[in-house]
CHARMM internal coordinates of N, CA and C (Angstrom, degrees):
IC EDIT
DIST 1 N 1 CA 1.4466
DIST 1 CA 1 C 1.5203
ANGL 1 N 1 CA 1 C 109.49
DIST 1 C 2 N 1.3095
ANGL 1 CA 1 C 2 N 116.46
DIHE 1 N 1 CA 1 C 2 N 130.73
DIST 2 N 2 CA 1.4474
ANGL 1 C 2 N 2 CA 120.64
DIHE 1 CA 1 C 2 N 2 CA -177.26
DIST 2 CA 2 C 1.5081
ANGL 2 N 2 CA 2 C 112.79
DIHE 1 C 2 N 2 CA 2 C -103.58
DIST 2 C 3 N 1.3039
ANGL 2 CA 2 C 3 N 113.11
DIHE 2 N 2 CA 2 C 3 N -173.28
DIST 3 N 3 CA 1.4563
ANGL 2 C 3 N 3 CA 120.03
DIHE 2 CA 2 C 3 N 3 CA 176.66
DIST 3 CA 3 C 1.5192
ANGL 3 N 3 CA 3 C 108.65
DIHE 2 C 3 N 3 CA 3 C -106.68
DIST 3 C 4 N 1.3144
ANGL 3 CA 3 C 4 N 115.61
DIHE 3 N 3 CA 3 C 4 N 145.95
DIST 4 N 4 CA 1.4510
ANGL 3 C 4 N 4 CA 122.20
DIHE 3 CA 3 C 4 N 4 CA 175.38
DIST 4 CA 4 C 1.5120
ANGL 4 N 4 CA 4 C 108.31
DIHE 3 C 4 N 4 CA 4 C -129.54
DIST 4 C 5 N 1.3228
ANGL 4 CA 4 C 5 N 115.73
DIHE 4 N 4 CA 4 C 5 N 164.02
DIST 5 N 5 CA 1.4523
ANGL 4 C 5 N 5 CA 121.09
DIHE 4 CA 4 C 5 N 5 CA 179.34
DIST 5 CA 5 C 1.5235
ANGL 5 N 5 CA 5 C 109.33
DIHE 4 C 5 N 5 CA 5 C -97.60
DIST 5 C 6 N 1.3177
ANGL 5 CA 5 C 6 N 115.37
DIHE 5 N 5 CA 5 C 6 N 133.25
DIST 6 N 6 CA 1.4534
ANGL 5 C 6 N 6 CA 122.56
DIHE 5 CA 5 C 6 N 6 CA -178.21
DIST 6 CA 6 C 1.5163
ANGL 6 N 6 CA 6 C 109.89
DIHE 5 C 6 N 6 CA 6 C -132.08
DIST 6 C 7 N 1.3227
ANGL 6 CA 6 C 7 N 114.88
DIHE 6 N 6 CA 6 C 7 N 159.06
DIST 7 N 7 CA 1.4559
ANGL 6 C 7 N 7 CA 122.02
DIHE 6 CA 6 C 7 N 7 CA 169.40
DIST 7 CA 7 C 1.5243
ANGL 7 N 7 CA 7 C 105.52
DIHE 6 C 7 N 7 CA 7 C -105.81
DIST 7 C 8 N 1.3211
ANGL 7 CA 7 C 8 N 115.96
DIHE 7 N 7 CA 7 C 8 N 123.93
DIST 8 N 8 CA 1.4596
ANGL 7 C 8 N 8 CA 121.54
DIHE 7 CA 7 C 8 N 8 CA 174.95
DIST 8 CA 8 C 1.5166
ANGL 8 N 8 CA 8 C 106.39
DIHE 7 C 8 N 8 CA 8 C -110.71
DIST 8 C 9 N 1.3378
ANGL 8 CA 8 C 9 N 114.81
DIHE 8 N 8 CA 8 C 9 N 113.25
DIST 9 N 9 CA 1.4644
ANGL 8 C 9 N 9 CA 120.88
DIHE 8 CA 8 C 9 N 9 CA -176.27
DIST 9 CA 9 C 1.5258
ANGL 9 N 9 CA 9 C 109.39
DIHE 8 C 9 N 9 CA 9 C -111.30
DIST 9 C 10 N 1.3137
ANGL 9 CA 9 C 10 N 115.91
DIHE 9 N 9 CA 9 C 10 N 129.40
DIST 10 N 10 CA 1.4613
ANGL 9 C 10 N 10 CA 122.14
DIHE 9 CA 9 C 10 N 10 CA 178.07
DIST 10 CA 10 C 1.5273
ANGL 10 N 10 CA 10 C 109.22
DIHE 9 C 10 N 10 CA 10 C -79.49
DIST 10 C 11 N 1.3428
ANGL 10 CA 10 C 11 N 116.64
DIHE 10 N 10 CA 10 C 11 N 149.93
DIST 11 N 11 CA 1.4574
ANGL 10 C 11 N 11 CA 117.93
DIHE 10 CA 10 C 11 N 11 CA 175.51
DIST 11 CA 11 C 1.5255
ANGL 11 N 11 CA 11 C 109.87
DIHE 10 C 11 N 11 CA 11 C -76.55
DIST 11 C 12 N 1.3085
ANGL 11 CA 11 C 12 N 117.04
DIHE 11 N 11 CA 11 C 12 N 169.76
DIST 12 N 12 CA 1.4655
ANGL 11 C 12 N 12 CA 121.07
DIHE 11 CA 11 C 12 N 12 CA -172.29
DIST 12 CA 12 C 1.5255
ANGL 12 N 12 CA 12 C 113.42
DIHE 11 C 12 N 12 CA 12 C -67.30
DIST 12 C 13 N 1.3255
ANGL 12 CA 12 C 13 N 117.73
DIHE 12 N 12 CA 12 C 13 N -22.40
DIST 13 N 13 CA 1.4612
ANGL 12 C 13 N 13 CA 119.96
DIHE 12 CA 12 C 13 N 13 CA -178.66
DIST 13 CA 13 C 1.5295
ANGL 13 N 13 CA 13 C 112.39
DIHE 12 C 13 N 13 CA 13 C -85.51
DIST 13 C 14 N 1.3180
ANGL 13 CA 13 C 14 N 117.65
DIHE 13 N 13 CA 13 C 14 N -6.40
DIST 14 N 14 CA 1.4679
ANGL 13 C 14 N 14 CA 120.98
DIHE 13 CA 13 C 14 N 14 CA -178.56
DIST 14 CA 14 C 1.5270
ANGL 14 N 14 CA 14 C 110.55
DIHE 13 C 14 N 14 CA 14 C -67.30
DIST 14 C 15 N 1.3127
ANGL 14 CA 14 C 15 N 115.21
DIHE 14 N 14 CA 14 C 15 N 138.02
DIST 15 N 15 CA 1.4693
ANGL 14 C 15 N 15 CA 121.32
DIHE 14 CA 14 C 15 N 15 CA -179.66
DIST 15 CA 15 C 1.5317
ANGL 15 N 15 CA 15 C 109.76
DIHE 14 C 15 N 15 CA 15 C -92.88
DIST 15 C 16 N 1.3211
ANGL 15 CA 15 C 16 N 114.97
DIHE 15 N 15 CA 15 C 16 N 174.14
DIST 16 N 16 CA 1.4678
ANGL 15 C 16 N 16 CA 120.24
DIHE 15 CA 15 C 16 N 16 CA 175.56
DIST 16 CA 16 C 1.5325
ANGL 16 N 16 CA 16 C 110.12
DIHE 15 C 16 N 16 CA 16 C -62.18
DIST 16 C 17 N 1.3309
ANGL 16 CA 16 C 17 N 117.18
DIHE 16 N 16 CA 16 C 17 N -36.90
DIST 17 N 17 CA 1.4666
ANGL 16 C 17 N 17 CA 120.59
DIHE 16 CA 16 C 17 N 17 CA 176.63
DIST 17 CA 17 C 1.5259
ANGL 17 N 17 CA 17 C 111.24
DIHE 16 C 17 N 17 CA 17 C -63.99
DIST 17 C 18 N 1.3419
ANGL 17 CA 17 C 18 N 116.36
DIHE 17 N 17 CA 17 C 18 N -41.17
DIST 18 N 18 CA 1.4685
ANGL 17 C 18 N 18 CA 120.38
DIHE 17 CA 17 C 18 N 18 CA 177.32
DIST 18 CA 18 C 1.5274
ANGL 18 N 18 CA 18 C 110.13
DIHE 17 C 18 N 18 CA 18 C -60.38
DIST 18 C 19 N 1.3330
ANGL 18 CA 18 C 19 N 116.27
DIHE 18 N 18 CA 18 C 19 N -43.07
DIST 19 N 19 CA 1.4643
ANGL 18 C 19 N 19 CA 120.60
DIHE 18 CA 18 C 19 N 19 CA -179.63
DIST 19 CA 19 C 1.5221
ANGL 19 N 19 CA 19 C 110.75
DIHE 18 C 19 N 19 CA 19 C -63.40
DIST 19 C 20 N 1.3197
ANGL 19 CA 19 C 20 N 116.75
DIHE 19 N 19 CA 19 C 20 N -41.32
DIST 20 N 20 CA 1.4676
ANGL 19 C 20 N 20 CA 120.77
DIHE 19 CA 19 C 20 N 20 CA 178.49
DIST 20 CA 20 C 1.5274
ANGL 20 N 20 CA 20 C 111.03
DIHE 19 C 20 N 20 CA 20 C -64.41
DIST 20 C 21 N 1.3382
ANGL 20 CA 20 C 21 N 117.15
DIHE 20 N 20 CA 20 C 21 N -39.55
DIST 21 N 21 CA 1.4729
ANGL 20 C 21 N 21 CA 121.18
DIHE 20 CA 20 C 21 N 21 CA 178.83
DIST 21 CA 21 C 1.5255
ANGL 21 N 21 CA 21 C 110.63
DIHE 20 C 21 N 21 CA 21 C -64.81
DIST 21 C 22 N 1.3350
ANGL 21 CA 21 C 22 N 116.79
DIHE 21 N 21 CA 21 C 22 N -42.85
DIST 22 N 22 CA 1.4659
ANGL 21 C 22 N 22 CA 120.05
DIHE 21 CA 21 C 22 N 22 CA 178.73
DIST 22 CA 22 C 1.5292
ANGL 22 N 22 CA 22 C 109.84
DIHE 21 C 22 N 22 CA 22 C -63.67
DIST 22 C 23 N 1.3245
ANGL 22 CA 22 C 23 N 117.10
DIHE 22 N 22 CA 22 C 23 N -41.80
DIST 23 N 23 CA 1.4701
ANGL 22 C 23 N 23 CA 120.30
DIHE 22 CA 22 C 23 N 23 CA 178.59
DIST 23 CA 23 C 1.5290
ANGL 23 N 23 CA 23 C 110.11
DIHE 22 C 23 N 23 CA 23 C -59.75
DIST 23 C 24 N 1.3195
ANGL 23 CA 23 C 24 N 117.02
DIHE 23 N 23 CA 23 C 24 N -42.96
DIST 24 N 24 CA 1.4680
ANGL 23 C 24 N 24 CA 120.79
DIHE 23 CA 23 C 24 N 24 CA 179.04
DIST 24 CA 24 C 1.5302
ANGL 24 N 24 CA 24 C 110.75
DIHE 23 C 24 N 24 CA 24 C -65.20
DIST 24 C 25 N 1.3397
ANGL 24 CA 24 C 25 N 116.68
DIHE 24 N 24 CA 24 C 25 N -38.67
DIST 25 N 25 CA 1.4684
ANGL 24 C 25 N 25 CA 120.75
DIHE 24 CA 24 C 25 N 25 CA 178.45
DIST 25 CA 25 C 1.5248
ANGL 25 N 25 CA 25 C 111.42
DIHE 24 C 25 N 25 CA 25 C -65.67
DIST 25 C 26 N 1.3209
ANGL 25 CA 25 C 26 N 117.02
DIHE 25 N 25 CA 25 C 26 N -36.25
DIST 26 N 26 CA 1.4679
ANGL 25 C 26 N 26 CA 120.68
DIHE 25 CA 25 C 26 N 26 CA 178.13
DIST 26 CA 26 C 1.5248
ANGL 26 N 26 CA 26 C 109.74
DIHE 25 C 26 N 26 CA 26 C -60.33
DIST 26 C 27 N 1.3144
ANGL 26 CA 26 C 27 N 116.31
DIHE 26 N 26 CA 26 C 27 N -49.14
DIST 27 N 27 CA 1.4622
ANGL 26 C 27 N 27 CA 121.27
DIHE 26 CA 26 C 27 N 27 CA -179.35
DIST 27 CA 27 C 1.5274
ANGL 27 N 27 CA 27 C 110.92
DIHE 26 C 27 N 27 CA 27 C -65.95
DIST 27 C 28 N 1.3294
ANGL 27 CA 27 C 28 N 116.89
DIHE 27 N 27 CA 27 C 28 N -42.34
DIST 28 N 28 CA 1.4704
ANGL 27 C 28 N 28 CA 121.09
DIHE 27 CA 27 C 28 N 28 CA -179.10
DIST 28 CA 28 C 1.5239
ANGL 28 N 28 CA 28 C 112.10
DIHE 27 C 28 N 28 CA 28 C -63.96
DIST 28 C 29 N 1.3247
ANGL 28 CA 28 C 29 N 116.59
DIHE 28 N 28 CA 28 C 29 N -27.86
DIST 29 N 29 CA 1.4675
ANGL 28 C 29 N 29 CA 119.90
DIHE 28 CA 28 C 29 N 29 CA -179.18
DIST 29 CA 29 C 1.5266
ANGL 29 N 29 CA 29 C 112.55
DIHE 28 C 29 N 29 CA 29 C -87.44
DIST 29 C 30 N 1.3287
ANGL 29 CA 29 C 30 N 116.56
DIHE 29 N 29 CA 29 C 30 N 7.04
DIST 30 N 30 CA 1.4606
ANGL 29 C 30 N 30 CA 120.06
DIHE 29 CA 29 C 30 N 30 CA 178.24
DIST 30 CA 30 C 1.5091
ANGL 30 N 30 CA 30 C 114.22
DIHE 29 C 30 N 30 CA 30 C 93.96
DIST 30 C 31 N 1.3226
ANGL 30 CA 30 C 31 N 116.96
DIHE 30 N 30 CA 30 C 31 N 6.91
DIST 31 N 31 CA 1.4530
ANGL 30 C 31 N 31 CA 120.87
DIHE 30 CA 30 C 31 N 31 CA -179.95
DIST 31 CA 31 C 1.5172
ANGL 31 N 31 CA 31 C 112.34
DIHE 30 C 31 N 31 CA 31 C -90.68
DIST 31 C 32 N 1.3150
ANGL 31 CA 31 C 32 N 114.66
DIHE 31 N 31 CA 31 C 32 N 169.40
DIST 32 N 32 CA 1.4610
ANGL 31 C 32 N 32 CA 121.01
DIHE 31 CA 31 C 32 N 32 CA 174.76
DIST 32 CA 32 C 1.5219
ANGL 32 N 32 CA 32 C 108.44
DIHE 31 C 32 N 32 CA 32 C -129.69
DIST 32 C 33 N 1.3107
ANGL 32 CA 32 C 33 N 115.76
DIHE 32 N 32 CA 32 C 33 N 141.46
DIST 33 N 33 CA 1.4600
ANGL 32 C 33 N 33 CA 120.66
DIHE 32 CA 32 C 33 N 33 CA 177.48
DIST 33 CA 33 C 1.5148
ANGL 33 N 33 CA 33 C 107.05
DIHE 32 C 33 N 33 CA 33 C -89.02
DIST 33 C 34 N 1.3209
ANGL 33 CA 33 C 34 N 116.38
DIHE 33 N 33 CA 33 C 34 N 115.55
DIST 34 N 34 CA 1.4569
ANGL 33 C 34 N 34 CA 122.34
DIHE 33 CA 33 C 34 N 34 CA -179.45
DIST 34 CA 34 C 1.5274
ANGL 34 N 34 CA 34 C 111.06
DIHE 33 C 34 N 34 CA 34 C -83.59
DIST 34 C 35 N 1.3368
ANGL 34 CA 34 C 35 N 115.99
DIHE 34 N 34 CA 34 C 35 N -33.69
DIST 35 N 35 CA 1.4635
ANGL 34 C 35 N 35 CA 120.43
DIHE 34 CA 34 C 35 N 35 CA -178.87
DIST 35 CA 35 C 1.5213
ANGL 35 N 35 CA 35 C 108.90
DIHE 34 C 35 N 35 CA 35 C -158.11
DIST 35 C 36 N 1.3176
ANGL 35 CA 35 C 36 N 116.74
DIHE 35 N 35 CA 35 C 36 N 138.45
DIST 36 N 36 CA 1.4556
ANGL 35 C 36 N 36 CA 121.65
DIHE 35 CA 35 C 36 N 36 CA 173.27
DIST 36 CA 36 C 1.5237
ANGL 36 N 36 CA 36 C 107.33
DIHE 35 C 36 N 36 CA 36 C -110.51
DIST 36 C 37 N 1.3171
ANGL 36 CA 36 C 37 N 116.42
DIHE 36 N 36 CA 36 C 37 N 119.74
DIST 37 N 37 CA 1.4604
ANGL 36 C 37 N 37 CA 121.36
DIHE 36 CA 36 C 37 N 37 CA -178.61
DIST 37 CA 37 C 1.5202
ANGL 37 N 37 CA 37 C 109.97
DIHE 36 C 37 N 37 CA 37 C -78.05
DIST 37 C 38 N 1.3321
ANGL 37 CA 37 C 38 N 116.07
DIHE 37 N 37 CA 37 C 38 N 145.48
DIST 38 N 38 CA 1.4596
ANGL 37 C 38 N 38 CA 120.09
DIHE 37 CA 37 C 38 N 38 CA -179.54
DIST 38 CA 38 C 1.5276
ANGL 38 N 38 CA 38 C 112.38
DIHE 37 C 38 N 38 CA 38 C -102.23
DIST 38 C 39 N 1.3126
ANGL 38 CA 38 C 39 N 118.60
DIHE 38 N 38 CA 38 C 39 N -31.06
DIST 39 N 39 CA 1.4590
ANGL 38 C 39 N 39 CA 120.44
DIHE 38 CA 38 C 39 N 39 CA 179.28
DIST 39 CA 39 C 1.5256
ANGL 39 N 39 CA 39 C 111.94
DIHE 38 C 39 N 39 CA 39 C -80.32
DIST 39 C 40 N 1.3090
ANGL 39 CA 39 C 40 N 116.27
DIHE 39 N 39 CA 39 C 40 N -24.14
DIST 40 N 40 CA 1.4605
ANGL 39 C 40 N 40 CA 122.94
DIHE 39 CA 39 C 40 N 40 CA 176.63
DIST 40 CA 40 C 1.5143
ANGL 40 N 40 CA 40 C 108.22
DIHE 39 C 40 N 40 CA 40 C -118.39
DIST 40 C 41 N 1.3001
ANGL 40 CA 40 C 41 N 116.41
DIHE 40 N 40 CA 40 C 41 N 155.36
DIST 41 N 41 CA 1.4635
ANGL 40 C 41 N 41 CA 119.98
DIHE 40 CA 40 C 41 N 41 CA 171.77
DIST 41 CA 41 C 1.5263
ANGL 41 N 41 CA 41 C 106.09
DIHE 40 C 41 N 41 CA 41 C -85.71
DIST 41 C 42 N 1.3336
ANGL 41 CA 41 C 42 N 115.32
DIHE 41 N 41 CA 41 C 42 N 83.39
DIST 42 N 42 CA 1.4645
ANGL 41 C 42 N 42 CA 118.59
DIHE 41 CA 41 C 42 N 42 CA -173.61
DIST 42 CA 42 C 1.5163
ANGL 42 N 42 CA 42 C 111.45
DIHE 41 C 42 N 42 CA 42 C -154.16
DIST 42 C 43 N 1.3280
ANGL 42 CA 42 C 43 N 113.92
DIHE 42 N 42 CA 42 C 43 N 161.20
DIST 43 N 43 CA 1.4549
ANGL 42 C 43 N 43 CA 123.12
DIHE 42 CA 42 C 43 N 43 CA 177.24
DIST 43 CA 43 C 1.5187
ANGL 43 N 43 CA 43 C 109.31
DIHE 42 C 43 N 43 CA 43 C -132.59
DIST 43 C 44 N 1.3207
ANGL 43 CA 43 C 44 N 117.04
DIHE 43 N 43 CA 43 C 44 N 145.29
DIST 44 N 44 CA 1.4616
ANGL 43 C 44 N 44 CA 121.91
DIHE 43 CA 43 C 44 N 44 CA 163.40
DIST 44 CA 44 C 1.5218
ANGL 44 N 44 CA 44 C 104.17
DIHE 43 C 44 N 44 CA 44 C -97.84
DIST 44 C 45 N 1.3210
ANGL 44 CA 44 C 45 N 116.63
DIHE 44 N 44 CA 44 C 45 N 124.19
DIST 45 N 45 CA 1.4631
ANGL 44 C 45 N 45 CA 120.02
DIHE 44 CA 44 C 45 N 45 CA -173.54
DIST 45 CA 45 C 1.5284
ANGL 45 N 45 CA 45 C 110.72
DIHE 44 C 45 N 45 CA 45 C -131.13
DIST 45 C 46 N 1.3148
ANGL 45 CA 45 C 46 N 114.08
DIHE 45 N 45 CA 45 C 46 N 152.29
DIST 46 N 46 CA 1.4622
ANGL 45 C 46 N 46 CA 121.63
DIHE 45 CA 45 C 46 N 46 CA 168.87
DIST 46 CA 46 C 1.5251
ANGL 46 N 46 CA 46 C 103.79
DIHE 45 C 46 N 46 CA 46 C -104.76
DIST 46 C 47 N 1.3342
ANGL 46 CA 46 C 47 N 115.34
DIHE 46 N 46 CA 46 C 47 N 121.31
DIST 47 N 47 CA 1.4564
ANGL 46 C 47 N 47 CA 120.33
DIHE 46 CA 46 C 47 N 47 CA -169.17
DIST 47 CA 47 C 1.5212
ANGL 47 N 47 CA 47 C 110.53
DIHE 46 C 47 N 47 CA 47 C -135.88
DIST 47 C 48 N 1.3440
ANGL 47 CA 47 C 48 N 117.74
DIHE 47 N 47 CA 47 C 48 N 135.39
DIST 48 N 48 CA 1.4613
ANGL 47 C 48 N 48 CA 119.19
DIHE 47 CA 47 C 48 N 48 CA 174.35
DIST 48 CA 48 C 1.5296
ANGL 48 N 48 CA 48 C 109.56
DIHE 47 C 48 N 48 CA 48 C -60.41
DIST 48 C 49 N 1.3224
ANGL 48 CA 48 C 49 N 116.35
DIHE 48 N 48 CA 48 C 49 N 141.16
DIST 49 N 49 CA 1.4615
ANGL 48 C 49 N 49 CA 120.83
DIHE 48 CA 48 C 49 N 49 CA -179.00
DIST 49 CA 49 C 1.5250
ANGL 49 N 49 CA 49 C 112.13
DIHE 48 C 49 N 49 CA 49 C -55.78
DIST 49 C 50 N 1.3225
ANGL 49 CA 49 C 50 N 116.25
DIHE 49 N 49 CA 49 C 50 N -32.33
DIST 50 N 50 CA 1.4614
ANGL 49 C 50 N 50 CA 120.15
DIHE 49 CA 49 C 50 N 50 CA -178.75
DIST 50 CA 50 C 1.5274
ANGL 50 N 50 CA 50 C 112.87
DIHE 49 C 50 N 50 CA 50 C -68.98
DIST 50 C 51 N 1.3163
ANGL 50 CA 50 C 51 N 117.92
DIHE 50 N 50 CA 50 C 51 N -16.15
DIST 51 N 51 CA 1.4694
ANGL 50 C 51 N 51 CA 121.46
DIHE 50 CA 50 C 51 N 51 CA -178.72
DIST 51 CA 51 C 1.5212
ANGL 51 N 51 CA 51 C 113.44
DIHE 50 C 51 N 51 CA 51 C -97.00
DIST 51 C 52 N 1.3074
ANGL 51 CA 51 C 52 N 117.92
DIHE 51 N 51 CA 51 C 52 N -10.98
DIST 52 N 52 CA 1.4653
ANGL 51 C 52 N 52 CA 120.97
DIHE 51 CA 51 C 52 N 52 CA -175.23
DIST 52 CA 52 C 1.5233
ANGL 52 N 52 CA 52 C 111.50
DIHE 51 C 52 N 52 CA 52 C -61.11
DIST 52 C 53 N 1.3202
ANGL 52 CA 52 C 53 N 117.77
DIHE 52 N 52 CA 52 C 53 N -41.45
DIST 53 N 53 CA 1.4693
ANGL 52 C 53 N 53 CA 120.43
DIHE 52 CA 52 C 53 N 53 CA -177.02
DIST 53 CA 53 C 1.5197
ANGL 53 N 53 CA 53 C 111.78
DIHE 52 C 53 N 53 CA 53 C -63.28
DIST 53 C 54 N 1.3277
ANGL 53 CA 53 C 54 N 117.75
DIHE 53 N 53 CA 53 C 54 N -30.91
DIST 54 N 54 CA 1.4615
ANGL 53 C 54 N 54 CA 121.06
DIHE 53 CA 53 C 54 N 54 CA 177.86
DIST 54 CA 54 C 1.5228
ANGL 54 N 54 CA 54 C 110.74
DIHE 53 C 54 N 54 CA 54 C -59.53
DIST 54 C 55 N 1.3148
ANGL 54 CA 54 C 55 N 116.50
DIHE 54 N 54 CA 54 C 55 N -42.75
DIST 55 N 55 CA 1.4613
ANGL 54 C 55 N 55 CA 120.15
DIHE 54 CA 54 C 55 N 55 CA -178.70
DIST 55 CA 55 C 1.5290
ANGL 55 N 55 CA 55 C 111.46
DIHE 54 C 55 N 55 CA 55 C -81.57
DIST 55 C 56 N 1.3109
ANGL 55 CA 55 C 56 N 117.16
DIHE 55 N 55 CA 55 C 56 N -29.85
DIST 56 N 56 CA 1.4644
ANGL 55 C 56 N 56 CA 120.99
DIHE 55 CA 55 C 56 N 56 CA -179.88
DIST 56 CA 56 C 1.5203
ANGL 56 N 56 CA 56 C 112.24
DIHE 55 C 56 N 56 CA 56 C -64.45
DIST 56 C 57 N 1.3233
ANGL 56 CA 56 C 57 N 117.35
DIHE 56 N 56 CA 56 C 57 N -26.60
DIST 57 N 57 CA 1.4656
ANGL 56 C 57 N 57 CA 120.56
DIHE 56 CA 56 C 57 N 57 CA -179.39
DIST 57 CA 57 C 1.5260
ANGL 57 N 57 CA 57 C 112.92
DIHE 56 C 57 N 57 CA 57 C -93.71
DIST 57 C 58 N 1.3305
ANGL 57 CA 57 C 58 N 117.63
DIHE 57 N 57 CA 57 C 58 N -1.74
DIST 58 N 58 CA 1.4591
ANGL 57 C 58 N 58 CA 121.41
DIHE 57 CA 57 C 58 N 58 CA -179.98
DIST 58 CA 58 C 1.5310
ANGL 58 N 58 CA 58 C 108.54
DIHE 57 C 58 N 58 CA 58 C -80.53
DIST 58 C 59 N 1.3432
ANGL 58 CA 58 C 59 N 118.17
DIHE 58 N 58 CA 58 C 59 N 122.69
DIST 59 N 59 CA 1.4674
ANGL 58 C 59 N 59 CA 120.03
DIHE 58 CA 58 C 59 N 59 CA -177.32
DIST 59 CA 59 C 1.5292
ANGL 59 N 59 CA 59 C 114.45
DIHE 58 C 59 N 59 CA 59 C -68.76
DIST 59 C 60 N 1.3252
ANGL 59 CA 59 C 60 N 117.76
DIHE 59 N 59 CA 59 C 60 N -12.57
DIST 60 N 60 CA 1.4618
ANGL 59 C 60 N 60 CA 120.40
DIHE 59 CA 59 C 60 N 60 CA 179.58
DIST 60 CA 60 C 1.5198
ANGL 60 N 60 CA 60 C 113.70
DIHE 59 C 60 N 60 CA 60 C -83.53
DIST 60 C 61 N 1.3412
ANGL 60 CA 60 C 61 N 117.80
DIHE 60 N 60 CA 60 C 61 N -12.76
DIST 61 N 61 CA 1.4644
ANGL 60 C 61 N 61 CA 119.74
DIHE 60 CA 60 C 61 N 61 CA -173.24
DIST 61 CA 61 C 1.5182
ANGL 61 N 61 CA 61 C 112.61
DIHE 60 C 61 N 61 CA 61 C -132.31
DIST 61 C 62 N 1.3152
ANGL 61 CA 61 C 62 N 113.99
DIHE 61 N 61 CA 61 C 62 N 159.25
DIST 62 N 62 CA 1.4659
ANGL 61 C 62 N 62 CA 123.11
DIHE 61 CA 61 C 62 N 62 CA 168.12
DIST 62 CA 62 C 1.5149
ANGL 62 N 62 CA 62 C 106.33
DIHE 61 C 62 N 62 CA 62 C -119.62
DIST 62 C 63 N 1.3237
ANGL 62 CA 62 C 63 N 116.49
DIHE 62 N 62 CA 62 C 63 N 137.36
DIST 63 N 63 CA 1.4520
ANGL 62 C 63 N 63 CA 121.43
DIHE 62 CA 62 C 63 N 63 CA -179.05
DIST 63 CA 63 C 1.5204
ANGL 63 N 63 CA 63 C 108.37
DIHE 62 C 63 N 63 CA 63 C -118.04
DIST 63 C 64 N 1.3199
ANGL 63 CA 63 C 64 N 115.68
DIHE 63 N 63 CA 63 C 64 N 130.58
DIST 64 N 64 CA 1.4622
ANGL 63 C 64 N 64 CA 119.59
DIHE 63 CA 63 C 64 N 64 CA 174.31
DIST 64 CA 64 C 1.5206
ANGL 64 N 64 CA 64 C 109.12
DIHE 63 C 64 N 64 CA 64 C -140.20
DIST 64 C 65 N 1.3005
ANGL 64 CA 64 C 65 N 114.77
DIHE 64 N 64 CA 64 C 65 N 148.34
DIST 65 N 65 CA 1.4622
ANGL 64 C 65 N 65 CA 119.95
DIHE 64 CA 64 C 65 N 65 CA 178.81
DIST 65 CA 65 C 1.5230
ANGL 65 N 65 CA 65 C 108.15
DIHE 64 C 65 N 65 CA 65 C -67.15
DIST 65 C 66 N 1.3150
ANGL 65 CA 65 C 66 N 116.24
DIHE 65 N 65 CA 65 C 66 N 134.05
DIST 66 N 66 CA 1.4635
ANGL 65 C 66 N 66 CA 121.80
DIHE 65 CA 65 C 66 N 66 CA 178.76
DIST 66 CA 66 C 1.5229
ANGL 66 N 66 CA 66 C 108.42
DIHE 65 C 66 N 66 CA 66 C -69.30
DIST 66 C 67 N 1.3067
ANGL 66 CA 66 C 67 N 116.39
DIHE 66 N 66 CA 66 C 67 N 134.30
DIST 67 N 67 CA 1.4575
ANGL 66 C 67 N 67 CA 120.58
DIHE 66 CA 66 C 67 N 67 CA -179.73
DIST 67 CA 67 C 1.5178
ANGL 67 N 67 CA 67 C 110.06
DIHE 66 C 67 N 67 CA 67 C -153.17
DIST 67 C 68 N 1.2835
ANGL 67 CA 67 C 68 N 114.36
DIHE 67 N 67 CA 67 C 68 N 162.98
DIST 68 N 68 CA 1.4603
ANGL 67 C 68 N 68 CA 119.72
DIHE 67 CA 67 C 68 N 68 CA 178.45
DIST 68 CA 68 C 1.5099
ANGL 68 N 68 CA 68 C 109.94
DIHE 67 C 68 N 68 CA 68 C -71.88
DIST 68 C 69 N 1.3265
ANGL 68 CA 68 C 69 N 116.41
DIHE 68 N 68 CA 68 C 69 N 137.66
DIST 69 N 69 CA 1.4588
ANGL 68 C 69 N 69 CA 122.65
DIHE 68 CA 68 C 69 N 69 CA 178.43
DIST 69 CA 69 C 1.5080
ANGL 69 N 69 CA 69 C 108.56
DIHE 68 C 69 N 69 CA 69 C -115.55
DIST 69 C 70 N 1.3190
ANGL 69 CA 69 C 70 N 116.74
DIHE 69 N 69 CA 69 C 70 N 132.40
DIST 70 N 70 CA 1.4676
ANGL 69 C 70 N 70 CA 120.82
DIHE 69 CA 69 C 70 N 70 CA 177.00
DIST 70 CA 70 C 1.5170
ANGL 70 N 70 CA 70 C 109.25
DIHE 69 C 70 N 70 CA 70 C -120.60
DIST 70 C 71 N 1.3261
ANGL 70 CA 70 C 71 N 115.92
DIHE 70 N 70 CA 70 C 71 N 159.61
DIST 71 N 71 CA 1.4581
ANGL 70 C 71 N 71 CA 120.26
DIHE 70 CA 70 C 71 N 71 CA 179.79
DIST 71 CA 71 C 1.5119
ANGL 71 N 71 CA 71 C 112.49
DIHE 70 C 71 N 71 CA 71 C -100.16
DIST 71 C 72 N 1.3350
ANGL 71 CA 71 C 72 N 116.45
DIHE 71 N 71 CA 71 C 72 N -9.19
DIST 72 N 72 CA 1.4561
ANGL 71 C 72 N 72 CA 118.13
DIHE 71 CA 71 C 72 N 72 CA 179.41
DIST 72 CA 72 C 1.4843
ANGL 72 N 72 CA 72 C 111.37
DIHE 71 C 72 N 72 CA 72 C -142.05
END
COOR INIT
IC SEED 1 N 1 CA 1 C
IC BUILD
């Protein structure tokens, strides 16, 4: 099982403490934070596939696979 890059976005009701807890959980689960967004409550993370389900079931976050976005 490898690692993939994901965007973990916090919902609007998440506090700064919630964001810090999620960041700690990412690292504790073997992931690395590649980028912390400032305009959004979100992280770009490299995460083992086995850890994705842990975050997918957390009601404070949405998890999506990082991918290229185009406008046309």
